[in-house]
C-alpha positions as CSV (number, residue, x, y, z in Angstrom):
1,M,-54.0,45.6,7.6
2,F,-51.9,44.4,4.6
3,S,-51.5,40.7,5.8
4,G,-53.4,39.2,2.8
5,L,-52.4,41.6,0.1
6,F,-50.3,39.2,-2.0
7,Q,-52.7,36.3,-2.1
8,P,-53.2,34.7,-5.5
9,M,-56.8,36.0,-5.9
10,H,-55.8,39.5,-5.1
11,L,-53.0,39.4,-7.6
12,L,-55.4,38.2,-10.3
13,V,-57.8,41.1,-9.5
14,I,-54.9,43.5,-9.8
15,L,-53.8,42.0,-13.1
16,V,-57.3,42.3,-14.5
17,I,-57.5,45.9,-13.5
18,V,-54.1,46.6,-15.1
19,M,-55.2,44.9,-18.3
20,I,-58.4,46.9,-18.4
21,I,-56.6,50.2,-17.9
22,W,-53.6,49.8,-20.2
23,G,-54.6,46.9,-22.4
24,P,-52.5,44.0,-23.5
25,G,-50.7,46.0,-26.2
26,K,-49.2,48.5,-23.8
27,L,-48.0,46.1,-21.1
28,P,-44.8,45.0,-22.9
29,E,-43.8,48.7,-23.3
30,L,-44.4,49.3,-19.6
31,G,-42.4,46.2,-18.7
32,E,-39.5,47.3,-21.0
33,G,-39.5,50.8,-19.5
34,L,-39.5,49.4,-16.0
35,A,-36.7,47.0,-16.8
36,K,-34.5,49.8,-18.3
37,S,-35.1,52.0,-15.3
38,I,-34.1,49.2,-12.9
39,K,-31.0,48.4,-14.9
40,A,-30.0,52.0,-14.9
41,F,-30.6,52.3,-11.2
42,K,-28.5,49.2,-10.5
43,K,-25.7,50.5,-12.8
44,S,-25.6,53.9,-11.1
45,M,-25.5,52.3,-7.6
46,S,-22.6,50.0,-8.6
47,D,-20.5,52.6,-10.5
48,D,-17.9,54.1,-8.3
49,P,-17.2,57.8,-8.6
50,A,-14.0,58.6,-10.5
51,P,-11.1,57.8,-8.2
52,T,-9.1,60.8,-7.2
53,T,-5.4,60.3,-7.6
54,I,-2.6,62.3,-5.9
55,E,-1.7,63.9,-9.3
56,H,-5.3,65.0,-9.8
57,Q,-5.4,66.5,-6.3
58,E,-2.2,68.4,-7.0
59,E,-3.6,69.8,-10.2
60,K,-6.6,71.2,-8.3
61,K,-4.3,72.9,-5.8
62,D,-2.4,74.9,-8.4
């Protein structure tokens, strides 16, 4: 069903439709927002939660 979805002609049609809907002035803003969200997602996936030390666990018990 989706075997030919990413052919060059299909991508051109999608690009033309996007240009008509948002216009060339809005596309850089959309790209910047997408890039920021991807960077934030990658950062949140790579950040480890705060390591729990023995001292910190003892403080919680008291």
